[in-house]
C-alpha positions as CSV (number, residue, x, y, z in Angstrom):
1,M,73.0,129.6,73.5
2,A,73.1,126.7,76.8
3,T,76.5,126.4,79.0
4,L,76.4,122.4,79.8
5,A,80.2,123.0,82.0
6,A,82.8,124.9,82.0
7,G,84.2,125.3,78.5
8,I,81.4,123.6,76.7
9,D,78.1,125.1,74.9
10,Y,76.0,124.9,72.2
11,V,74.0,126.9,69.8
12,D,70.5,125.9,68.3
13,L,71.1,126.1,64.7
14,N,67.4,127.2,64.0
15,L,66.3,125.1,61.3
16,L,63.8,126.9,59.4
17,G,63.9,129.6,61.8
18,R,62.2,126.7,63.5
19,P,63.9,126.4,67.2
20,G,64.8,123.0,69.1
21,I,65.5,121.0,66.0
22,I,69.4,121.0,65.4
23,A,72.4,121.5,68.2
24,T,76.1,122.1,67.1
25,A,78.0,121.5,70.4
26,I,80.9,123.7,71.1
27,L,84.2,123.3,72.6
28,Q,86.2,126.2,73.8
29,S,89.7,126.5,75.5
30,A,92.5,129.2,75.9
31,G,93.9,126.8,73.0
32,G,90.8,127.0,70.1
33,V,88.0,126.0,69.5
34,T,86.0,123.0,68.3
35,L,82.3,122.2,67.1
36,I,80.7,118.9,67.2
37,D,78.1,118.8,63.9
38,P,78.0,122.5,63.0
39,G,74.7,121.8,61.0
40,P,73.2,122.0,57.1
41,T,74.5,124.9,55.0
42,T,71.4,126.8,54.9
43,T,72.2,126.9,58.7
44,L,75.8,128.7,58.4
45,P,74.9,132.3,58.8
46,G,73.2,131.5,62.1
47,L,75.9,129.5,63.4
48,R,78.4,132.4,62.7
49,A,76.3,135.0,64.4
50,Q,76.0,133.2,67.3
51,L,79.2,132.4,67.4
52,I,80.7,136.2,67.4
53,A,78.1,137.1,69.3
54,R,80.2,133.9,71.9
55,G,83.1,136.5,71.4
56,I,84.7,132.6,68.8
57,A,86.2,134.1,65.5
58,L,85.6,131.9,63.1
59,A,89.6,132.0,63.1
60,D,89.5,130.3,66.3
61,V,87.7,127.5,65.3
62,R,90.4,124.6,65.5
63,Q,88.8,121.6,65.0
64,V,85.1,120.8,63.7
65,L,84.2,116.8,65.0
66,L,81.7,115.2,62.9
67,T,78.9,112.4,64.6
68,H,78.0,111.2,61.0
69,I,78.2,112.7,58.0
70,H,74.0,113.0,56.9
71,L,73.3,116.6,56.0
72,D,71.0,117.8,58.5
73,H,74.9,117.2,61.1
74,A,77.7,117.6,58.0
75,G,76.1,119.6,55.3
76,G,78.2,123.0,56.0
77,V,81.5,121.7,56.8
78,G,82.8,122.3,53.4
79,E,82.1,125.9,53.9
80,L,82.4,126.2,57.0
81,L,85.9,125.4,56.6
82,E,86.0,128.0,53.9
83,S,86.1,130.6,56.9
84,C,88.7,128.5,59.9
85,P,92.0,128.4,57.6
86,G,93.3,126.7,60.7
87,A,91.1,124.1,60.8
88,E,90.5,120.5,60.5
89,L,88.0,117.6,60.0
90,L,87.5,114.7,62.1
91,V,85.1,112.0,61.0
92,H,84.7,108.5,60.3
93,T,86.5,106.6,58.0
94,R,83.4,105.3,56.0
95,G,82.4,109.1,55.4
96,A,85.7,110.6,55.7
97,A,85.6,110.1,50.8
98,H,82.4,111.4,50.9
99,M,83.0,114.4,52.5
100,I,85.8,115.3,50.1
101,D,83.7,114.4,46.9
102,P,79.9,115.1,48.3
103,S,78.4,114.4,44.4
104,R,77.2,110.5,46.0
105,L,76.1,111.9,49.2
106,M,74.1,114.6,47.6
107,A,72.7,112.9,45.0
108,S,71.7,109.7,47.2
109,A,70.0,112.6,49.6
110,T,68.4,114.3,46.5
111,R,66.7,111.1,46.1
112,L,64.9,110.5,49.4
113,Y,64.1,114.8,49.9
114,G,63.3,115.4,46.2
115,S,62.8,119.2,45.8
116,D,63.1,120.2,49.7
117,M,66.7,119.3,49.4
118,Q,67.4,122.7,48.5
119,R,65.0,124.6,50.9
120,L,66.5,122.3,53.7
121,W,69.9,121.9,53.3
122,G,71.3,123.6,50.3
123,E,74.5,122.9,48.7
124,M,77.6,120.5,50.2
125,R,81.0,121.7,49.5
126,P,83.9,119.3,49.8
127,V,86.6,119.3,52.2
128,P,90.3,119.1,50.9
129,A,91.9,115.8,51.8
130,S,94.7,117.3,53.5
131,R,92.4,118.8,55.9
132,V,90.6,115.6,57.2
133,R,91.1,113.1,59.6
134,V,90.1,109.6,59.8
135,L,88.3,107.6,62.5
136,E,88.4,104.4,63.0
137,G,86.8,104.6,66.7
138,G,89.1,103.2,70.0
139,E,91.1,107.0,69.5
140,R,91.6,109.5,71.9
141,I,91.6,112.6,70.1
142,E,92.7,115.9,72.0
143,S,90.4,119.1,71.3
144,A,90.0,122.7,72.8
145,G,92.1,121.4,75.8
146,R,90.1,118.2,77.1
147,T,91.0,114.0,75.7
148,L,88.1,112.8,74.1
149,E,87.1,109.4,73.7
150,V,86.0,108.4,70.3
151,G,83.5,105.7,70.1
152,Y,82.2,103.7,66.6
153,T,78.9,103.6,67.2
154,P,76.8,102.6,63.7
155,G,73.1,101.1,63.3
156,H,71.4,104.4,62.6
157,A,74.4,105.4,60.0
158,W,78.0,103.4,59.3
159,H,80.0,106.0,59.5
160,H,78.8,107.1,63.0
161,V,81.1,107.6,65.8
162,S,80.4,109.0,69.6
163,Y,82.9,111.3,71.6
164,L,83.1,110.9,75.0
165,D,84.5,114.1,77.1
166,R,85.4,112.5,81.0
167,S,86.5,115.6,82.5
168,S,82.9,117.1,82.0
169,G,81.6,113.1,81.9
170,I,79.0,114.3,78.6
171,A,78.5,111.6,75.3
172,F,78.6,113.8,72.1
173,V,76.2,111.2,70.5
174,G,74.6,112.2,67.7
175,D,71.5,110.8,66.7
176,V,72.6,107.1,67.5
177,A,70.6,107.7,70.8
178,G,67.4,109.1,69.4
179,I,65.6,112.4,68.8
180,R,64.2,114.0,72.7
181,R,62.9,117.5,73.0
182,G,62.3,120.1,76.1
183,Q,61.6,117.2,79.7
184,G,59.7,115.4,78.3
185,N,60.9,111.1,78.3
186,Y,59.2,111.0,73.9
187,I,62.8,109.6,72.2
188,L,62.2,109.4,68.6
189,P,64.1,106.8,66.6
190,P,65.7,108.4,64.0
191,M,65.5,105.5,60.9
192,P,66.3,105.9,57.5
193,P,67.4,104.4,54.4
194,P,69.9,102.8,54.1
195,D,72.8,102.0,57.1
196,I,69.7,101.0,59.8
197,D,71.2,97.9,62.0
198,L,69.3,97.3,64.9
199,E,72.0,94.9,66.1
200,A,74.2,96.8,65.7
201,W,72.4,100.2,67.5
202,R,72.3,97.5,70.3
203,Q,76.5,97.0,70.4
204,S,76.4,101.2,69.8
205,A,74.5,101.5,73.1
206,D,76.1,99.1,74.9
207,L,79.4,100.8,74.5
208,I,77.9,104.5,75.2
209,T,76.5,102.4,78.2
210,G,79.6,101.3,79.2
211,W,81.4,104.6,79.0
212,D,78.5,105.3,82.2
213,P,78.2,109.5,81.5
214,D,76.8,111.7,83.3
215,T,74.7,113.2,80.0
216,L,73.9,112.4,76.7
217,F,74.2,115.0,74.5
218,L,71.6,115.0,71.2
219,T,72.0,117.0,68.1
220,H,67.9,116.4,67.9
221,F,68.5,118.3,70.8
222,G,70.4,119.4,73.5
223,A,72.0,117.4,76.7
224,F,69.7,114.9,79.2
225,R,70.6,112.6,82.0
226,G,69.6,109.4,82.7
227,V,71.1,107.0,79.8
228,R,70.4,103.5,81.0
229,P,66.6,104.6,81.3
230,H,67.1,106.7,77.7
231,F,68.1,104.2,75.9
232,Q,65.8,101.6,77.2
233,E,62.8,103.5,76.5
234,L,63.9,104.7,72.8
235,F,64.6,100.3,72.7
236,A,61.7,100.3,73.5
237,R,60.2,102.0,70.6
238,I,61.8,100.5,68.2
239,A,60.7,97.1,68.8
240,I,56.6,99.2,68.9
241,W,58.0,100.4,65.4
242,S,59.1,97.3,64.4
243,E,56.6,94.9,65.3
244,I,54.0,97.6,63.5
245,V,56.5,97.4,60.2
246,R,56.5,93.7,60.4
247,K,52.8,92.7,60.4
248,L,52.7,96.1,57.5
249,L,54.9,94.0,55.4
250,A,53.3,90.3,56.1
251,D,50.3,92.0,55.2
252,A,50.3,91.5,50.9
253,S,46.7,93.2,50.3
254,L,48.6,96.0,51.0
255,T,50.8,98.3,48.5
256,D,54.6,100.1,49.7
257,E,52.3,103.3,49.2
258,Q,49.8,101.9,51.8
259,R,52.5,100.6,54.5
260,Q,54.4,104.2,54.5
261,E,50.9,105.9,55.4
262,W,49.7,103.1,57.7
263,F,52.8,104.0,59.7
264,V,52.9,107.2,59.4
265,A,49.7,107.7,60.9
266,E,50.2,105.3,63.7
267,A,53.1,106.6,64.7
268,V,51.5,109.9,64.4
269,Q,49.0,108.9,66.8
270,E,51.2,107.9,69.1
271,L,53.4,111.3,69.5
272,R,49.8,113.4,69.6
273,R,48.9,111.7,72.6
274,T,52.2,111.5,74.6
275,V,54.1,115.0,73.2
276,G,50.9,116.9,72.0
277,D,49.7,118.9,68.4
278,T,52.5,121.4,68.7
279,E,55.6,119.1,70.1
280,A,54.6,116.2,67.5
281,G,54.9,118.5,64.7
282,Q,58.3,119.5,65.5
283,Y,59.7,115.9,66.6
284,S,58.5,115.2,62.8
285,R,60.3,117.6,61.4
286,A,63.7,116.4,63.5
287,G,63.0,112.8,62.6
288,R,60.7,112.4,59.4
289,L,58.3,109.2,59.6
290,D,57.9,108.6,56.4
291,Y,61.6,108.0,56.2
292,S,61.8,105.7,59.0
293,W,59.3,103.2,57.4
294,Q,61.5,103.4,54.8
295,G,65.0,102.5,56.2
296,L,63.1,100.2,59.1
297,A,60.9,98.0,56.1
298,R,64.4,97.9,54.2
299,Y,66.3,96.7,57.7
300,W,63.1,93.9,58.3
301,R,62.8,92.8,54.1
302,K,66.7,91.8,54.6
303,R,66.6,90.3,58.0
304,T,63.2,87.8,56.5
305,A,65.5,87.4,53.4
306,S,68.3,86.3,54.7
């Protein structure tokens, strides 16, 4: 557990026993507890244990905030809320229906993850509609004794929002600021299909930068200062990846399978050169490179066709 500011902590969910992959933020006050991105069902036992070790009962949880509904952020919410009778779920309007009835989301994720679904994420239980509060972006919400500003921040996903606590200067930004580990400057863009939109992503970055937060809190993984250089590094890598993807798509001699293999090899080589073999593996677990190929290729194909 790491303390970010008075009343704000986070825990490492240790996905499949690996540290530094998924972080859940915890906001705490006398009035109750808020969790941001509580993770998948497979990590719920660890989350519960760490809350108890912190002296937090599940009955103390009043709100669960989602940045978006991807399983590594939201898959365990339904089961979690069954143990938190006084808690409500806050989620963007584009994602709310999938939390109430996750069948389509689970079917889509199963097509993407295949036989790894259960091992990685487990089942996703529905959330009663009566416990869901829908967000659009632009709201101010009261959460664990704080006023949070909600920003609609698509680009990684159309149902993505971010939260700003001006009192601490922390912006909780989910995946829209990428994946970053340790003290290094390497920022990996998580770009799975089907929602990648680079124009929307830049607008989201502009919104967050305009908030002028002191700290970005990334679900993958942790707190980082220096908002402008952070986003500059993120978009520099997106530009490099986009150039590779566009060249591969233009090469008619390649199959899609060969294109994906080529992209992943290029990205892994860059990762290893920058952060070393061990860290490269951890980054790849936090944001699958083959899925980033699929998301970016889909985006650039649509752009070429329009």
